[in-house]
KOLMARMAR-272523 format. One line per field, with one value per residue (C-alpha): residue number from 1; residue in three letters; z, x, y. Coordinates in Angstrom, 2 decimals. Last residue first. Layout:
<atoms>
k	(NUM_...)
r	(ala_...)
Z	(Z_...)
X	(X_...)
Y	(Y_...)
</atoms>
This chain:
<atoms>
k	(643_642_641_640_639_638_637_636_635_634_633_632_631_630_629_628_627_626_625_624_623_622_621_620_619_618_617_616_615_614_613_612_611_610_609_608_607_606_605_604_603_602_601_600_599_598_597_596_595_594_593_592_591_590_589_588_587_586_585_584_583_582_581_580_579_578_577_576_575_574_573_572_571_570_569_568_567_566_565_564_563_562_561_560_559_558_557_556_555_554_553_552_551_550_549_548_547_546_545_544_543_542_541_540_539_538_537_536_535_534_533_532_531_530_529_528_527_526_525_524_523_522_521_520_519_518_517_516_515_514_513_512_511_510_509_508_507_506_505_504_503_502_501_500_499_498_497_496_495_494_493_492_491_490_489_488_487_486_485_484_483_482_481_480_479_478_477_476_475_474_473_472_471_470_469_468_467_466_465_464_463_462_461_460_459_458_457_456_455_454_453_452_451_450_449_448_447_446_445_444_443_442_441_440_439_438_437_436_435_434_433_432_431_430_429_428_427_426_425_424_423_422_421_420_419_418_417_416_415_414_413_412_411_410_409_408_407_406_405_404_403_402_401_400_399_398_397_396_395_394_393_392_391_390_389_388_387_386_385_384_383_382_381_380_379_378_377_376_375_374_373_372_371_370_369_368_367_366_365_364_363_362_361_360_359_358_357_356_355_354_353_352_351_350_349_348_347_346_345_344_343_342_341_340_339_338_337_336_335_334_333_332_331_330_329_328_327_326_325_324_323_322_321_320_319_318_317_316_315_314_313_312_311_310_309_308_307_306_305_304_303_302_301_300_299_298_297_296_295_294_293_292_291_290_289_288_287_286_285_284_283_282_281_280_279_278_277_276_275_274_273_272_271_270_269_268_267_266_265_264_263_262_261_260_259_258_257_256_255_254_253_252_251_250_249_248_247_246_245_244_243_242_241_240_239_238_237_236_235_234_233_232_231_230_229_228_227_226_225_224_223_222_221_220_219_218_217_216_215_214_213_212_211_210_209_208_207_206_205_204_203_202_201_200_199_198_197_196_195_194_193_192_191_190_189_188_187_186_185_184_183_182_181_180_179_178_177_176_175_174_173_172_171_170_169_168_167_166_165_164_163_162_161_160_159_158_157_156_155_154_153_152_151_150_149_148_147_146_145_144_143_142_141_140_139_138_137_136_135_134_133_132_131_130_129_128_127_126_125_124_123_122_121_120_119_118_117_116_115_114_113_112_111_110_109_108_107_106_105_104_103_102_101_100_99_98_97_96_95_94_93_92_91_90_89_88_87_86_85_84_83_82_81_80_79_78_77_76_75_74_73_72_71_70_69_68_67_66_65_64_63_62_61_60_59_58_57_56_55_54_53_52_51_50_49_48_47_46_45_44_43_42_41_40_39_38_37_36_35_34_33_32_31_30_29_28_27_26_25_24_23_22_21_20_19_18_17_16_15_14_13_12_11_10_9_8_7_6_5_4_3_2_1)
r	(gln_leu_asn_ser_cys_val_lys_arg_tyr_pro_gln_asn_gly_met_tyr_gln_arg_trp_glu_asp_gln_thr_leu_asn_arg_pro_leu_val_ala_cys_leu_lys_glu_arg_met_asp_glu_ala_leu_lys_glu_gln_met_arg_lys_ile_glu_glu_ile_glu_arg_leu_arg_thr_glu_ala_glu_lys_leu_lys_gly_lys_val_glu_asn_leu_gln_gln_lys_val_ser_glu_val_glu_ala_lys_ala_arg_asn_ser_gln_gln_lys_ala_leu_glu_val_glu_ala_lys_val_arg_asn_phe_glu_gln_lys_ala_ser_glu_ala_arg_lys_lys_glu_lys_glu_ala_glu_val_lys_ala_thr_lys_leu_asn_arg_gln_val_ser_glu_ala_thr_glu_lys_ala_lys_thr_ala_glu_glu_lys_ala_ile_asn_ala_glu_arg_asn_ala_ala_lys_leu_glu_arg_leu_gln_tyr_leu_ala_tyr_gly_phe_thr_cys_val_ala_ile_leu_val_ala_thr_ile_ala_gly_val_ser_ser_ile_leu_leu_arg_ile_asn_ala_arg_arg_thr_lys_asp_asn_ala_gln_gln_lys_ala_glu_glu_leu_ile_gln_lys_ala_arg_lys_glu_ala_lys_leu_ala_lys_lys_leu_tyr_gln_lys_asp_phe_glu_gln_ser_ala_thr_leu_phe_gln_tyr_asp_gln_asp_ser_leu_ser_lys_asn_ala_ala_trp_ala_gln_ala_asp_arg_leu_ala_gln_gly_arg_leu_leu_arg_ser_gln_asp_arg_leu_asn_ser_ala_val_trp_ala_ser_leu_ala_gln_ser_tyr_pro_arg_leu_lys_val_leu_glu_gln_ser_val_trp_ser_gln_asn_phe_ile_ala_arg_tyr_ile_pro_asn_ser_val_lys_leu_arg_gly_lys_his_asn_val_val_leu_gly_ser_leu_arg_leu_glu_met_gln_glu_leu_ser_lys_asn_ala_pro_ile_gly_arg_lys_ser_leu_ser_leu_lys_ala_arg_ser_leu_ile_gln_glu_tyr_leu_gly_leu_leu_arg_gly_ser_phe_gln_glu_asn_ile_leu_ile_arg_asp_arg_ile_thr_lys_leu_his_glu_pro_glu_asp_gln_ser_val_trp_asn_glu_ile_ile_arg_ser_arg_val_leu_gln_lys_val_leu_glu_arg_glu_arg_gly_val_thr_ile_ser_phe_pro_ser_ala_leu_val_leu_lys_cys_leu_lys_gln_thr_leu_phe_pro_gln_gly_gly_thr_trp_ser_leu_ile_glu_arg_leu_val_ala_gln_pro_asn_glu_ala_lys_asn_val_leu_gly_lys_ala_leu_pro_gln_ala_glu_gln_leu_ser_phe_gly_ser_leu_gln_ile_gly_arg_gly_ile_asn_phe_pro_thr_arg_ser_lys_asp_ser_ile_leu_asp_ala_pro_thr_ala_val_gly_leu_leu_ala_phe_thr_leu_arg_asn_tyr_glu_pro_lys_asp_ala_arg_gln_asn_tyr_cys_ala_arg_ile_leu_ala_phe_phe_asp_asp_ile_ala_phe_asn_leu_ser_leu_val_ser_asp_ile_glu_asp_val_phe_ile_ile_ile_gly_thr_lys_asn_glu_phe_ala_gln_ala_ala_glu_gly_phe_leu_leu_glu_glu_ile_phe_glu_ser_leu_arg_gln_val_pro_ser_leu_ser_glu_arg_glu_arg_trp_trp_ser_arg_leu_asn_phe_lys_gly_ser_leu_glu_leu_gly_ser_val_leu_ser_arg_val_ile_gly_ala_tyr_trp_gln_asp_val_thr_leu_gln_gln_ser_gly_ile_arg_thr_leu_asp_ile_ala_ala_cys_ala_phe_gly_glu_val_gln_leu_arg_gln_met_thr_gln_val_arg_leu_ser_ser_lys_gly_met_gln_arg_ser_asn_leu_val_tyr_cys_phe_glu_arg_ala_lys_leu_ala_glu_tyr_leu_asp_gln_asp_ala_lys_arg_arg_val_tyr_thr_pro_ala_glu_ala_pro_leu_ser_gly_gly_val_gln_tyr_ser_tyr_asn_thr_leu_leu_glu_met)
Z	(-81.91_-81.25_-81.76_-79.21_-76.41_-72.94_-75.68_-72.75_-71.01_-68.39_-64.90_-63.85_-62.96_-64.41_-64.60_-65.68_-67.10_-69.34_-70.33_-71.25_-73.10_-75.22_-73.68_-76.78_-78.98_-79.86_-76.39_-76.69_-77.70_-75.95_-72.44_-73.10_-73.88_-70.51_-68.76_-69.25_-69.19_-65.76_-65.02_-66.04_-63.80_-60.80_-61.92_-61.70_-58.81_-56.92_-58.92_-57.27_-53.60_-53.16_-54.45_-52.04_-49.50_-50.32_-50.25_-46.58_-45.77_-47.53_-45.31_-41.74_-42.56_-43.30_-39.89_-37.73_-39.33_-38.45_-35.15_-34.94_-36.40_-33.91_-31.09_-32.87_-33.70_-29.25_-28.52_-30.84_-29.35_-25.61_-26.64_-27.79_-24.64_-22.66_-25.23_-24.34_-20.75_-21.07_-23.20_-21.01_-18.17_-20.65_-21.04_-17.60_-17.32_-19.73_-18.16_-14.54_-16.80_-18.31_-14.84_-13.83_-16.44_-15.71_-11.94_-13.00_-15.49_-13.24_-10.40_-13.33_-14.20_-10.13_-10.66_-13.47_-12.26_-9.23_-11.58_-13.46_-10.29_-9.12_-12.87_-12.68_-9.15_-11.17_-13.69_-11.37_-9.50_-12.99_-14.04_-10.32_-10.41_-14.59_-13.58_-10.97_-13.53_-15.84_-12.43_-11.59_-15.70_-15.49_-12.80_-14.24_-17.14_-15.19_-13.56_-17.09_-18.02_-15.05_-15.96_-19.49_-17.58_-15.77_-18.30_-20.07_-17.10_-17.17_-15.07_-11.18_-12.24_-10.11_-6.78_-9.18_-11.08_-8.05_-7.20_-10.40_-10.38_-6.57_-8.07_-11.53_-9.19_-7.06_-9.93_-11.14_-8.11_-8.19_-11.23_-10.69_-7.56_-8.88_-11.95_-9.56_-7.91_-10.17_-11.70_-8.05_-7.86_-11.42_-10.11_-7.05_-8.77_-11.20_-8.66_-6.96_-10.23_-10.33_-6.71_-7.60_-10.52_-8.77_-5.67_-8.37_-10.28_-6.36_-5.91_-9.06_-8.55_-4.88_-6.02_-8.73_-6.60_-4.36_-7.17_-7.46_-4.00_-3.95_-7.25_-6.02_-2.57_-4.57_-6.76_-4.07_-3.35_0.37_4.22_6.36_8.85_6.79_3.65_4.15_5.51_2.79_0.19_2.04_1.55_-2.19_-2.65_-0.47_-3.04_-5.58_-6.94_-10.33_-13.31_-15.27_-15.08_-17.61_-17.78_-15.61_-18.77_-19.31_-18.25_-14.76_-14.61_-15.69_-12.90_-9.93_-10.36_-10.81_-7.69_-5.45_-2.47_-2.29_-0.25_-2.00_-5.94_-4.88_-4.72_-7.73_-9.71_-7.85_-8.65_-12.31_-12.28_-11.61_-7.95_-9.79_-13.30_-11.77_-8.48_-10.62_-12.73_-9.88_-7.11_-9.15_-9.04_-6.42_-7.87_-6.84_-8.43_-7.56_-4.27_-4.81_-4.92_-3.21_-0.59_1.68_4.00_0.71_0.46_3.76_3.28_-0.06_2.18_5.12_3.01_2.62_-0.87_-4.09_-7.68_-9.60_-11.42_-14.85_-16.51_-16.75_-17.93_-21.12_-20.31_-19.41_-15.11_-15.88_-14.42_-12.29_-9.95_-9.70_-8.91_-6.58_-4.89_-4.93_-3.69_-0.59_-0.06_0.00_1.89_5.26_6.91_5.64_7.41_6.57_3.04_1.71_4.58_3.67_-0.02_0.89_3.30_0.23_-1.86_0.89_2.04_2.53_-0.11_-2.43_-4.26_-3.63_-3.77_-6.64_-9.12_-11.59_-10.78_-9.04_-10.51_-13.76_-15.09_-13.26_-14.41_-17.50_-17.83_-16.53_-19.36_-22.02_-20.73_-20.25_-24.13_-25.85_-24.22_-22.68_-19.59_-18.45_-17.10_-14.22_-12.18_-8.59_-8.98_-11.14_-7.90_-5.77_-8.15_-7.80_-4.38_-3.35_-6.25_-4.74_-0.62_-1.76_-3.93_-6.73_-9.38_-9.52_-12.45_-14.15_-11.41_-12.22_-16.12_-15.47_-13.05_-15.81_-18.19_-14.94_-15.12_-19.16_-19.61_-16.86_-14.48_-12.70_-12.84_-10.76_-7.42_-7.97_-9.44_-6.10_-4.89_-7.57_-6.81_-5.81_-9.20_-10.75_-8.30_-5.20_-3.66_-1.32_2.32_3.01_6.50_9.20_11.00_14.09_15.69_14.90_15.33_18.66_20.09_22.75_21.29_17.94_20.04_17.53_18.15_16.52_13.75_13.20_12.70_9.47_10.67_9.32_11.54_12.95_15.57_16.07_19.77_20.72_24.34_24.36_24.72_27.39_29.23_28.69_30.90_30.81_26.46_26.17_28.20_25.32_23.69_25.92_26.64_22.79_23.99_27.23_24.82_22.82_25.99_27.50_23.89_25.20_25.17_26.23_24.36_22.01_18.80_17.53_19.81_17.08_14.57_16.27_14.78_15.94_18.35_18.38_21.31_20.80_23.05_22.78_21.98_24.26_26.35_29.51_28.16_30.98_33.83_33.43_34.79_38.09_37.04_33.23_32.48_35.88_37.17_34.45_31.97_34.79_36.06_33.15_32.77_35.99_35.09_32.40_34.32_37.11_39.92_43.48_42.29_42.68_44.58_42.64_39.13_41.69_43.00_38.98_36.87_39.31_37.30_37.30_35.14_33.17_32.10_28.36_26.39_24.54_28.53_29.72_27.24_26.06_30.04_30.40_27.51_29.00_32.13_30.11_28.78_31.75_33.43_30.59_31.18_28.12_27.41_23.57_22.13_22.83_24.11_21.49_18.97_20.17_18.44_21.03_19.90_21.71_20.69_22.52_20.05_19.91_15.64_14.87_16.87_14.25_12.19_13.24_14.22_10.84_9.54_11.99_11.42_7.82_7.73_10.14_7.73_4.66_2.74_3.66_5.17_4.34_5.63_8.58_9.21_12.39_13.48_16.68_15.50_17.65_14.53_14.04_14.14_11.35_9.42_9.78_8.57_5.67_4.51_4.71_3.21_-0.12_-0.12_0.32_-0.58_1.74_-0.70_1.23_4.92_7.02_9.31_9.19_6.83_8.95_7.42_4.02_0.53_1.60_-1.47_-1.83_-2.99_-2.56_-5.83_-6.99_-9.81_-10.28_-12.13)
X	(-60.93_-60.50_-57.45_-54.84_-57.93_-57.28_-56.60_-54.73_-55.96_-53.54_-55.22_-56.87_-59.92_-60.20_-64.37_-65.57_-62.41_-62.34_-65.84_-64.89_-61.94_-63.88_-63.64_-62.89_-64.94_-67.35_-66.59_-66.84_-62.61_-61.71_-62.97_-61.56_-58.35_-58.59_-59.63_-56.60_-54.15_-56.26_-54.72_-51.49_-51.11_-52.10_-50.29_-47.30_-47.94_-48.53_-44.93_-43.72_-45.08_-43.67_-40.15_-40.70_-41.27_-38.26_-36.52_-37.74_-36.82_-33.64_-32.85_-34.83_-31.89_-29.01_-30.33_-29.80_-26.44_-24.82_-26.59_-24.77_-21.21_-21.57_-21.69_-18.87_-17.07_-17.54_-17.07_-13.36_-12.75_-13.12_-10.22_-8.50_-8.62_-7.98_-4.52_-3.48_-3.56_-1.53_0.88_1.22_1.72_4.64_5.95_6.21_7.70_10.48_11.13_11.74_13.71_15.97_16.00_17.30_19.23_21.09_21.82_23.59_25.71_26.64_27.59_29.58_31.59_32.31_33.14_35.53_37.07_38.21_39.81_41.07_43.18_44.48_45.50_47.57_48.88_50.54_51.66_53.10_55.19_55.99_57.62_59.45_60.98_62.01_63.26_65.14_66.43_67.91_69.75_71.26_72.26_73.96_75.83_77.14_78.20_79.88_82.08_82.40_83.67_86.02_87.28_88.68_90.20_92.07_92.89_95.03_96.69_98.53_100.90_98.80_98.83_98.42_97.07_95.00_93.86_92.65_90.55_89.27_88.24_87.11_84.75_84.08_82.79_80.32_79.38_78.22_76.72_74.99_73.68_72.70_70.88_69.33_68.36_66.29_65.25_62.94_61.93_60.92_58.56_57.38_56.37_54.61_52.89_51.75_50.44_48.44_46.76_46.20_44.98_42.66_41.42_40.30_38.79_36.30_35.61_35.10_32.87_30.57_30.53_29.44_26.79_25.77_24.50_22.69_21.12_19.82_19.14_16.74_14.88_14.00_12.88_10.97_9.72_8.52_6.44_7.13_6.38_9.02_11.19_14.53_12.78_13.86_16.95_18.02_16.39_18.74_22.31_21.36_20.80_24.47_26.32_24.35_20.84_20.01_18.83_22.12_21.85_19.06_18.18_15.50_12.73_12.90_10.08_10.69_14.30_12.17_9.71_12.30_14.37_11.55_9.75_12.94_12.28_9.16_5.85_4.78_5.72_3.69_0.70_0.95_1.81_-1.18_-3.62_-2.40_-2.67_-6.40_-8.29_-11.10_-12.01_-11.24_-13.07_-15.91_-15.24_-15.85_-14.40_-11.09_-9.88_-8.24_-8.67_-10.25_-13.37_-13.55_-11.95_-12.46_-10.48_-11.26_-13.34_-10.71_-11.08_-9.75_-6.61_-5.93_-6.59_-4.25_-1.58_-1.72_-1.82_-4.70_-4.27_-6.05_-4.25_-3.80_-6.48_-7.40_-6.85_-9.34_-11.65_-9.13_-6.78_-7.89_-7.45_-3.85_-2.03_-4.26_-3.84_0.03_-0.73_-3.21_0.00_2.57_-0.29_-0.52_3.20_3.65_0.97_2.42_4.93_2.78_-0.36_-3.15_-2.54_-5.29_-7.61_-7.76_-8.28_-11.03_-12.98_-12.11_-14.35_-17.40_-17.53_-21.39_-20.41_-17.96_-18.60_-15.56_-12.92_-14.58_-13.95_-15.01_-15.93_-19.20_-21.64_-20.49_-19.02_-21.03_-24.41_-23.35_-23.39_-26.79_-28.00_-26.21_-26.64_-29.89_-30.72_-32.38_-35.57_-36.28_-34.36_-36.44_-34.57_-33.83_-32.11_-32.82_-34.24_-31.32_-28.93_-30.75_-29.41_-26.17_-26.18_-28.00_-25.49_-22.22_-23.16_-24.04_-21.31_-23.40_-20.01_-20.72_-20.57_-22.92_-24.74_-26.36_-26.17_-28.47_-30.47_-31.64_-32.47_-34.72_-35.92_-37.44_-39.43_-37.27_-38.00_-41.29_-40.38_-37.60_-38.35_-39.54_-36.12_-34.26_-36.74_-35.33_-31.36_-31.34_-32.12_-29.61_-26.65_-25.96_-22.78_-20.99_-21.25_-19.60_-20.37_-17.46_-18.77_-17.12_-14.90_-11.92_-13.06_-13.85_-9.75_-8.15_-6.18_-5.32_-3.84_-3.15_-6.61_-8.26_-5.74_-5.88_-9.48_-9.76_-11.24_-14.09_-16.76_-19.81_-19.52_-22.45_-22.52_-25.11_-26.77_-29.37_-26.68_-25.24_-28.12_-26.55_-23.76_-21.14_-20.94_-22.36_-19.45_-16.35_-19.36_-19.38_-15.51_-14.85_-16.80_-14.98_-12.03_-12.72_-13.32_-9.55_-8.06_-8.87_-5.63_-5.16_-5.07_-8.03_-8.40_-8.26_-10.85_-13.22_-12.94_-15.99_-17.87_-21.46_-21.78_-24.93_-25.86_-28.49_-30.33_-32.60_-36.20_-37.71_-40.67_-38.49_-36.53_-37.45_-37.30_-33.64_-32.99_-32.14_-29.59_-29.37_-28.75_-28.00_-25.93_-24.05_-23.89_-23.19_-20.79_-18.53_-19.20_-17.66_-14.87_-13.70_-13.89_-11.07_-12.69_-12.54_-15.05_-17.61_-20.52_-19.57_-21.00_-23.88_-24.73_-24.07_-26.19_-29.33_-31.37_-34.69_-36.13_-33.50_-33.40_-34.05_-32.28_-30.98_-30.53_-29.21_-27.07_-25.70_-24.87_-23.18_-20.76_-20.34_-18.81_-17.16_-15.10_-15.63_-13.24_-10.52_-10.02_-11.02_-9.76_-10.23_-12.47_-15.77_-18.78_-20.99_-18.27_-18.82_-22.45_-24.12_-26.92_-29.53_-31.00_-33.91_-35.20_-38.58_-39.22_-39.70_-37.51_-35.13_-36.17_-35.76_-32.23_-31.53_-33.09_-30.88_-27.81_-27.43_-28.85_-25.72_-23.34_-24.69_-21.21_-20.63_-17.17_-15.08_-15.63_-15.81_-19.39_-18.87_-20.84_-21.17_-23.73_-26.79_-28.70_-30.59_-27.68_-26.44_-29.63_-30.06_-27.03_-27.12_-30.80_-28.95_-25.54_-27.94_-28.54_-31.37_-31.78_-33.18_-34.81_-38.44_-36.83_-39.25_-36.20_-34.87_-31.36_-28.02_-26.40_-24.97_-27.22_-31.05_-33.45_-36.70_-39.94_-43.12_-44.65_-44.12_-46.17_-46.99_-45.39)
Y	(52.11_48.10_45.93_47.51_46.39_49.09_52.64_54.57_58.10_59.38_58.82_61.38_59.70_56.30_55.71_59.23_60.27_56.94_57.86_61.78_59.84_57.79_53.92_51.54_49.78_47.10_44.87_40.79_40.23_43.41_41.70_38.58_39.61_42.39_38.75_36.85_40.30_40.35_36.67_37.22_40.01_38.61_34.52_37.71_39.03_35.33_34.67_37.72_37.34_33.55_35.06_37.25_34.22_32.40_34.96_35.93_32.50_33.01_35.53_33.80_31.07_33.74_35.32_31.35_31.30_34.10_33.54_30.30_32.00_35.07_32.64_30.43_34.02_33.97_30.25_31.45_34.32_32.76_29.64_32.73_34.17_31.10_30.51_33.70_33.67_30.29_32.21_34.74_31.64_30.24_33.59_34.73_30.72_30.97_34.33_32.91_30.08_32.70_34.12_30.26_30.02_33.49_32.75_29.26_30.77_33.66_30.29_28.80_32.19_32.36_28.95_29.03_32.29_29.89_27.61_30.13_31.69_28.20_27.70_31.35_30.70_27.28_29.26_31.71_28.49_27.74_30.47_31.48_27.86_28.83_32.20_30.47_27.74_30.75_32.47_29.23_28.72_32.20_31.33_28.67_30.49_32.93_30.28_28.31_31.93_32.28_28.73_29.65_33.26_30.88_28.51_31.50_32.83_29.77_31.02_30.33_26.51_24.17_26.30_28.78_25.80_24.03_27.25_27.25_23.30_24.09_26.66_25.39_22.15_24.62_26.36_23.10_21.33_24.92_24.71_21.49_22.06_24.76_22.39_19.94_22.65_24.01_21.40_20.45_23.37_23.10_18.87_20.20_23.53_20.81_18.71_21.84_21.99_18.64_18.28_21.72_19.56_16.80_18.81_20.73_17.45_15.53_18.97_18.69_14.60_15.00_17.98_16.25_13.08_15.71_16.93_13.58_12.77_16.37_14.99_12.31_13.16_15.68_13.31_10.66_13.76_15.04_14.85_17.77_17.02_18.21_19.61_22.97_22.27_20.08_22.99_25.31_23.23_22.20_26.49_26.31_24.01_22.08_21.88_20.12_22.51_21.96_18.66_18.24_14.76_14.51_13.94_17.36_18.96_17.40_19.29_22.45_21.52_21.11_23.96_26.06_24.96_24.64_27.61_24.62_25.25_29.00_27.46_23.77_26.02_27.55_24.49_22.61_25.62_25.31_21.95_22.18_23.31_24.80_22.90_19.34_19.82_21.39_17.98_15.93_13.62_13.61_10.04_7.40_3.79_1.09_1.37_3.86_5.41_9.41_12.20_16.28_14.85_16.42_12.88_11.72_13.65_12.26_8.82_8.62_10.31_8.07_5.13_2.50_2.07_3.14_2.94_5.90_8.73_7.00_3.83_1.80_5.05_5.85_8.66_12.20_12.64_11.34_14.32_15.23_12.07_12.50_16.21_14.76_12.62_16.14_18.08_15.47_15.81_19.47_19.64_16.97_19.63_22.70_21.68_23.48_23.18_20.04_20.78_24.80_23.54_21.55_23.77_26.59_24.59_24.61_27.92_29.18_31.18_30.24_32.89_35.29_32.17_30.78_33.68_32.04_28.21_28.57_31.02_32.21_28.73_26.62_28.53_28.92_25.14_24.06_26.38_25.13_21.18_21.66_23.82_20.90_20.99_24.09_25.63_28.91_31.55_33.92_31.67_30.97_27.30_26.64_28.50_26.23_22.88_24.01_24.22_21.06_19.10_21.21_19.69_16.53_14.87_13.47_14.15_17.57_18.39_14.95_15.15_19.07_17.51_14.59_17.51_19.04_16.12_15.46_18.48_17.99_21.52_23.17_26.06_24.33_21.41_21.54_21.48_17.86_16.85_16.95_13.72_12.32_12.05_8.19_7.61_10.05_8.32_11.01_10.82_7.90_7.12_3.88_2.68_1.08_-1.76_-2.01_-4.60_-2.42_0.73_-0.14_0.81_0.12_-3.12_-1.36_1.25_4.72_6.34_8.78_9.94_5.48_5.60_8.54_11.73_13.59_12.60_10.16_7.55_5.22_3.57_0.63_0.07_-2.93_-5.69_-3.88_-5.30_-9.24_-8.74_-11.48_-11.35_-7.99_-6.81_-7.01_-4.65_-2.25_-2.50_-0.89_2.06_2.77_2.17_4.94_7.03_6.02_7.06_10.26_11.60_15.43_19.55_18.74_19.70_16.37_16.03_18.01_14.75_13.15_15.23_12.83_10.82_9.07_6.82_4.14_2.78_-0.65_-1.94_0.78_-0.13_-1.21_2.39_4.61_1.95_1.28_4.78_3.53_0.74_0.08_3.99_5.17_2.28_0.96_3.64_7.00_4.16_4.19_8.13_8.35_5.84_7.57_11.13_9.69_8.88_10.78_13.35_10.90_13.30_16.34_14.07_13.00_16.64_18.64_16.06_15.23_12.81_12.25_15.50_15.86_11.66_12.63_10.53_13.48_15.42_12.89_11.55_15.29_16.24_13.30_13.92_17.65_16.37_13.80_17.10_19.18_16.34_16.36_20.13_22.25_25.78_24.40_21.23_22.61_20.54_22.70_20.33_17.16_17.10_14.07_12.53_10.63_7.31_5.02_2.71_1.98_1.52_5.40_5.89_4.19_6.31_9.49_8.58_7.31_10.42_12.86_11.12_11.43_14.63_14.59_12.99_14.53_14.68_18.50_16.94_14.10_10.49_8.85_6.70_4.78_1.89_-0.45_-3.26_-3.38_-5.04_-2.10_-0.09_-2.40_-2.05_1.96_2.51_-0.06_1.83_5.23_4.58_3.47_6.43_8.51_12.93_14.71_17.93_17.12_17.90_15.76_15.17_18.55_18.93_19.58_22.01_23.36_24.94_23.87_23.53_25.09_24.00_26.65_26.80_23.11_22.35_18.60_15.66)
</atoms>
């Protein structure tokens, strides 16, 4: 692969038609062939998936084939403080400019002459009278006319309905049967929306007669143009590109950004270090401190699309949490089954998840690292006033009833949840809390009823005793009077009756005292019941406080785990360096042994030579001869066998 010195990646925005980093996908051929066959097409996908670049490339290919193409960028027309008349006039102006009709057509006068018509009628007349009438000669040599409407989702911000605009597009197709010139006109709509977002009336929508173009991430084979820019940075550009795609999932914006980061990195990537160095770049330049490093904005766009609608964001987060919880399962079980529900469509339009073989999965490892379980939990805490209670209840496998809401807390949660679209788990928790609250109220009412019953029974017993005492008192009184009348003289009997009367009075007083005690007992039961309720509320607050403390400790444990993992990684790095040092030390020891062996061999060789010399020499050197040849070295006999 030849070295390129002037190769750059573009992060964000539409790529020019001649851009060397443009990646052609299956969608390029699908859209080109469908429009060439005069099919109405729409490309509805998440942001920064390359829709506008796809439009630029397709327009160029079709223009080469002889088609007249015009692009309407609805964001340039605007959506705020705009009237219906101004919006449609902007559409016509874009067509006049794109189809190069400015010299043949005075838009201002033409538009004013038709003030009695509705804006959509004026657009319809522009198509029929100008494109197929007065200006038809300009398109005689053209194969057909194709109108691209980009950023179609901007119509959702208009303060007026534009169902008529989509109905007009559908009408242009219906006219093909009666007016052959309409066969020359084709539309392509591109944006971030679902067909249901744009128009709900199926009898007027053009989306059920058109062809949806699926736009997916780059495959390794498709992304080969990107590898050309890596040849100056990597010994094996293909391996680097493979690692980049493994992180980005082929998402165009992220792929271009990561390629650009590799190109700007201060190091060269040698064979075998591709995974390590690409991972290092992803961690340090994209994932860590992602909010501040998200330039141009991409990750914040995904976050904002999920959280912008508080009425709906809880359900999106709940759905994403389900997908995230299954991310580590086998490929066949990862994610959740895909369907056409509003929640799934909205989550897919955020770009956070993709439909892979009929299952919704997180789009790529970068998204999974940033929008992780911790992020979901934090956002849900901000949304739900009962988030901690719900988490604890779920953690107990839906068994811990002490985590359920009741009383005012339940009423506050129900008021917050009103008119919101929540996750199934939220509704399950609120329903269980409502049932628990009903059971608690039933028990409380039953206890109160029992207390009242005890009080009534005590009162009844007191009344019965009082009544019996009064009867006995009356009988005693009558007996006493009769006794006095009949036997006044019987003094002893009178004293007896007097004692009976006193006894009856004592029983009546005892009965009254028992009634008072029974009343006091009932009141005490009521006070104990109230005290129990207060204690229960205190216990609930203590439990919630304990849960908060548990979550804080849990967060600290998670932080400690992360620090431990970093420490382990550093230890592994140190181990690796130590192993390298050990290897070098072993090499040095081997070299030292080799030197010692050479030295020993030299000494042995010298000794052999000395023995041979001593065998032929007639005598040792004299001291004068020694000084002459050996200098100041101490004198010694070289040959021990000679004089």
